[in-house]
Chimera marker file (.cmm) of the C-alpha trace (Angstrom):
<marker_set name="trace">
<marker id="1" x="-130.544" y="-4.471" z="-63.575" r="1" g="1" b="0" radius="0.5"/>
<marker id="2" x="-131.248" y="-3.155" z="-66.913" r="1" g="1" b="0" radius="0.5"/>
<marker id="3" x="-129.030" y="-4.176" z="-69.891" r="1" g="1" b="0" radius="0.5"/>
<marker id="4" x="-127.382" y="-0.828" z="-69.992" r="1" g="1" b="0" radius="0.5"/>
<marker id="5" x="-125.998" y="-1.347" z="-66.134" r="1" g="1" b="0" radius="0.5"/>
<marker id="6" x="-124.915" y="-4.431" z="-66.989" r="1" g="1" b="0" radius="0.5"/>
<marker id="7" x="-122.700" y="-3.476" z="-69.593" r="1" g="1" b="0" radius="0.5"/>
<marker id="8" x="-121.492" y="-0.157" z="-67.783" r="1" g="1" b="0" radius="0.5"/>
<marker id="9" x="-120.221" y="-2.708" z="-65.037" r="1" g="1" b="0" radius="0.5"/>
<marker id="10" x="-118.784" y="-5.067" z="-67.906" r="1" g="1" b="0" radius="0.5"/>
<marker id="11" x="-116.685" y="-2.044" z="-69.230" r="1" g="1" b="0" radius="0.5"/>
<marker id="12" x="-115.620" y="-0.930" z="-65.761" r="1" g="1" b="0" radius="0.5"/>
<marker id="13" x="-114.785" y="-4.191" z="-64.898" r="1" g="1" b="0" radius="0.5"/>
<marker id="14" x="-112.339" y="-4.888" z="-67.893" r="1" g="1" b="0" radius="0.5"/>
<marker id="15" x="-110.799" y="-1.271" z="-67.607" r="1" g="1" b="0" radius="0.5"/>
<marker id="16" x="-109.937" y="-2.180" z="-63.828" r="1" g="1" b="0" radius="0.5"/>
<marker id="17" x="-108.532" y="-5.501" z="-64.801" r="1" g="1" b="0" radius="0.5"/>
<marker id="18" x="-106.304" y="-3.762" z="-67.346" r="1" g="1" b="0" radius="0.5"/>
<marker id="19" x="-105.443" y="-0.836" z="-65.184" r="1" g="1" b="0" radius="0.5"/>
<marker id="20" x="-104.088" y="-3.181" z="-62.685" r="1" g="1" b="0" radius="0.5"/>
<marker id="21" x="-102.480" y="-5.185" z="-65.329" r="1" g="1" b="0" radius="0.5"/>
<marker id="22" x="-100.828" y="-2.122" z="-66.790" r="1" g="1" b="0" radius="0.5"/>
<marker id="23" x="-99.609" y="-0.965" z="-63.465" r="1" g="1" b="0" radius="0.5"/>
<marker id="24" x="-97.949" y="-4.276" z="-62.771" r="1" g="1" b="0" radius="0.5"/>
<marker id="25" x="-100.330" y="-5.330" z="-60.185" r="1" g="1" b="0" radius="0.5"/>
<marker id="26" x="-100.823" y="-9.205" z="-59.458" r="1" g="1" b="0" radius="0.5"/>
<marker id="27" x="-100.245" y="-9.786" z="-62.926" r="1" g="1" b="0" radius="0.5"/>
<marker id="28" x="-100.942" y="-13.541" z="-63.386" r="1" g="1" b="0" radius="0.5"/>
<marker id="29" x="-103.969" y="-13.369" z="-60.746" r="1" g="1" b="0" radius="0.5"/>
<marker id="30" x="-105.539" y="-10.517" z="-62.759" r="1" g="1" b="0" radius="0.5"/>
<marker id="31" x="-104.811" y="-11.890" z="-66.523" r="1" g="1" b="0" radius="0.5"/>
<marker id="32" x="-106.767" y="-15.512" z="-65.426" r="1" g="1" b="0" radius="0.5"/>
<marker id="33" x="-109.349" y="-12.920" z="-63.829" r="1" g="1" b="0" radius="0.5"/>
<marker id="34" x="-109.526" y="-11.084" z="-66.812" r="1" g="1" b="0" radius="0.5"/>
<marker id="35" x="-109.652" y="-14.061" z="-68.975" r="1" g="1" b="0" radius="0.5"/>
<marker id="36" x="-112.944" y="-15.253" z="-66.962" r="1" g="1" b="0" radius="0.5"/>
<marker id="37" x="-114.611" y="-11.814" z="-66.767" r="1" g="1" b="0" radius="0.5"/>
<marker id="38" x="-114.177" y="-11.278" z="-70.942" r="1" g="1" b="0" radius="0.5"/>
<marker id="39" x="-115.255" y="-14.917" z="-71.416" r="1" g="1" b="0" radius="0.5"/>
<marker id="40" x="-118.368" y="-14.080" z="-69.296" r="1" g="1" b="0" radius="0.5"/>
<marker id="41" x="-118.941" y="-10.716" z="-70.807" r="1" g="1" b="0" radius="0.5"/>
<marker id="42" x="-118.775" y="-12.234" z="-74.465" r="1" g="1" b="0" radius="0.5"/>
<marker id="43" x="-121.180" y="-14.575" z="-73.410" r="1" g="1" b="0" radius="0.5"/>
<marker id="44" x="-123.317" y="-12.027" z="-72.231" r="1" g="1" b="0" radius="0.5"/>
<marker id="45" x="-123.061" y="-9.939" z="-75.373" r="1" g="1" b="0" radius="0.5"/>
<marker id="46" x="-123.771" y="-12.944" z="-77.409" r="1" g="1" b="0" radius="0.5"/>
<marker id="47" x="-126.721" y="-13.727" z="-75.339" r="1" g="1" b="0" radius="0.5"/>
<marker id="48" x="-128.635" y="-10.446" z="-76.293" r="1" g="1" b="0" radius="0.5"/>
<marker id="49" x="-126.967" y="-7.772" z="-73.622" r="1" g="1" b="0" radius="0.5"/>
<link id1="1" id2="2" r="1" g="1" b="0" radius="0.2"/>
<link id1="2" id2="3" r="1" g="1" b="0" radius="0.2"/>
<link id1="3" id2="4" r="1" g="1" b="0" radius="0.2"/>
<link id1="4" id2="5" r="1" g="1" b="0" radius="0.2"/>
<link id1="5" id2="6" r="1" g="1" b="0" radius="0.2"/>
<link id1="6" id2="7" r="1" g="1" b="0" radius="0.2"/>
<link id1="7" id2="8" r="1" g="1" b="0" radius="0.2"/>
<link id1="8" id2="9" r="1" g="1" b="0" radius="0.2"/>
<link id1="9" id2="10" r="1" g="1" b="0" radius="0.2"/>
<link id1="10" id2="11" r="1" g="1" b="0" radius="0.2"/>
<link id1="11" id2="12" r="1" g="1" b="0" radius="0.2"/>
<link id1="12" id2="13" r="1" g="1" b="0" radius="0.2"/>
<link id1="13" id2="14" r="1" g="1" b="0" radius="0.2"/>
<link id1="14" id2="15" r="1" g="1" b="0" radius="0.2"/>
<link id1="15" id2="16" r="1" g="1" b="0" radius="0.2"/>
<link id1="16" id2="17" r="1" g="1" b="0" radius="0.2"/>
<link id1="17" id2="18" r="1" g="1" b="0" radius="0.2"/>
<link id1="18" id2="19" r="1" g="1" b="0" radius="0.2"/>
<link id1="19" id2="20" r="1" g="1" b="0" radius="0.2"/>
<link id1="20" id2="21" r="1" g="1" b="0" radius="0.2"/>
<link id1="21" id2="22" r="1" g="1" b="0" radius="0.2"/>
<link id1="22" id2="23" r="1" g="1" b="0" radius="0.2"/>
<link id1="23" id2="24" r="1" g="1" b="0" radius="0.2"/>
<link id1="24" id2="25" r="1" g="1" b="0" radius="0.2"/>
<link id1="25" id2="26" r="1" g="1" b="0" radius="0.2"/>
<link id1="26" id2="27" r="1" g="1" b="0" radius="0.2"/>
<link id1="27" id2="28" r="1" g="1" b="0" radius="0.2"/>
<link id1="28" id2="29" r="1" g="1" b="0" radius="0.2"/>
<link id1="29" id2="30" r="1" g="1" b="0" radius="0.2"/>
<link id1="30" id2="31" r="1" g="1" b="0" radius="0.2"/>
<link id1="31" id2="32" r="1" g="1" b="0" radius="0.2"/>
<link id1="32" id2="33" r="1" g="1" b="0" radius="0.2"/>
<link id1="33" id2="34" r="1" g="1" b="0" radius="0.2"/>
<link id1="34" id2="35" r="1" g="1" b="0" radius="0.2"/>
<link id1="35" id2="36" r="1" g="1" b="0" radius="0.2"/>
<link id1="36" id2="37" r="1" g="1" b="0" radius="0.2"/>
<link id1="37" id2="38" r="1" g="1" b="0" radius="0.2"/>
<link id1="38" id2="39" r="1" g="1" b="0" radius="0.2"/>
<link id1="39" id2="40" r="1" g="1" b="0" radius="0.2"/>
<link id1="40" id2="41" r="1" g="1" b="0" radius="0.2"/>
<link id1="41" id2="42" r="1" g="1" b="0" radius="0.2"/>
<link id1="42" id2="43" r="1" g="1" b="0" radius="0.2"/>
<link id1="43" id2="44" r="1" g="1" b="0" radius="0.2"/>
<link id1="44" id2="45" r="1" g="1" b="0" radius="0.2"/>
<link id1="45" id2="46" r="1" g="1" b="0" radius="0.2"/>
<link id1="46" id2="47" r="1" g="1" b="0" radius="0.2"/>
<link id1="47" id2="48" r="1" g="1" b="0" radius="0.2"/>
<link id1="48" id2="49" r="1" g="1" b="0" radius="0.2"/>
</marker_set>
């Protein structure tokens, strides 16, 4: 997968999590999941994506 696609998926994932939290979905679960995904994304960005 190219770097552009990975970024695109990352942004979509964050928007999805934000949307779930905003609509009062399973907030705690998505907040934890969001924190993990954000951590992975930040690590990926630091590694040069």
